[in-house]
C-alpha positions, 0 to 999 in steps of 0.5 A: 795732543798726547791728551786728546789721543789718550782721551780717545784711547779711553773712549774706544776702549769704553765702546769696545768693552761695552760691545759685550753687554747687549744692554747698551743698546736696547733698541737694537735695529740690527736685531735678527729673529733666530730661524724658526726651527734651526734643529732642521741642520743635521739630523742624524748624530752630525753635528752632536757630540756627546763628550759624557753620559750618565743615566740620560738618552740623548735624542739627536732628532726632535721627531724621535724625542716627540714620539716618547714624550708624555702629551701634557708637555711645556713648550716655548718657542719665544714668540713674544719676546723681542729685543730686550723684552727681559732685561735686566734681572739675573733669574726668570721664572717661566711657567708653570704650564701643565705643571712644569715651570723653571729657573733661567739663571745667568750670572751678568744678566738674562737678555731677549731677543726675538724669538729666543733666550739669551743673555747681557753679557759674552761666554756667560752660561745660562743655568735652568733649574727645574722647579715644578712637576718632576721633569724627565724630558727636556728638549730644544735648541741651542746655539750661540749669538753674536751681538745683534742676536744672528746665530753663528756656526760655533759649538755650545755645550749643554750639560745635565746635573746628571753629568750627561754632557753634548756639545752641538756645533751649528746649524745642528741645534738640536738635543733631548734627553729622556731619564728616569730619574729626574733631570733637575737642572742643566747648563748652556754654554759657549765661548769664542766670545758669542752669547749662549742662546736656547729657542724652542724649549719642551719641558716635560715627562716621558710618556708611559709604555706598559710594563713589558715594553720597557726596555728603551728599545722597545719604547723607540719601536712602540712610538715610530 
C-alpha cells in the first residue's frame, strides 16, 4: 500500500509540474480567446503606474497614441494564431511589415493562444527586440492569462531598454510609448503563477510635425 501511495504522489507531482507548461496540452479544449480590445478598461491612467520614466512619453489611451503615430506602421492582432500555432521555439521573427520587424524571445519557449502571443511556461518574461527600421513608437495590450488563456486580474510590468517601466493592472491593458531615441527592446513580465501575454501590437515611428511645433504639448494638441 505504501508503494502505491508513493507512486500516486509522484504522479500527482508530475501532473502538477506539467500544468505550468502549456505545451503539455497542445489542443486545449478550454482555450479562451482574449477580448479583442482589452484596453477598454480604465483609460485615464487608472490601473497604470509609471515606476520609472526616462526619455519615453507614456500613453494610457489608444486614441492619443494613434494620433502621434506615423501612418506607415506595423500592427498585429494575432488573429491567425490558435492554441500552439507558435510553439516549441524560444525565438520567433515577426515582420517585416512596412519595414518594421522584431524578434520575440522567451527562455522557456513561446506559445501562442487564440488571438494572442504568450509563453509555454508560467512567469516566463517575453523580450521583444526590434531589428527593422528604427522604432520610436510602440504600443499594445499587455496582460496575464491563466493556463487556459483567460485574462486574469493581476499586474503586468512592461519595461523599455531605456529603463522606462510601467505596471498595468487588468482590466487596464493598453500602454504606448514614443521617444526621440529609437526603442531597441522591451520586456514584459508577470508573477502569480500566470502567463505573460500581449496582443494588438503596434510598431512604428512618431509622425513628423513642423519644427516650430515639436514640443510634446503642441504635438498632442496638433493631433487631437
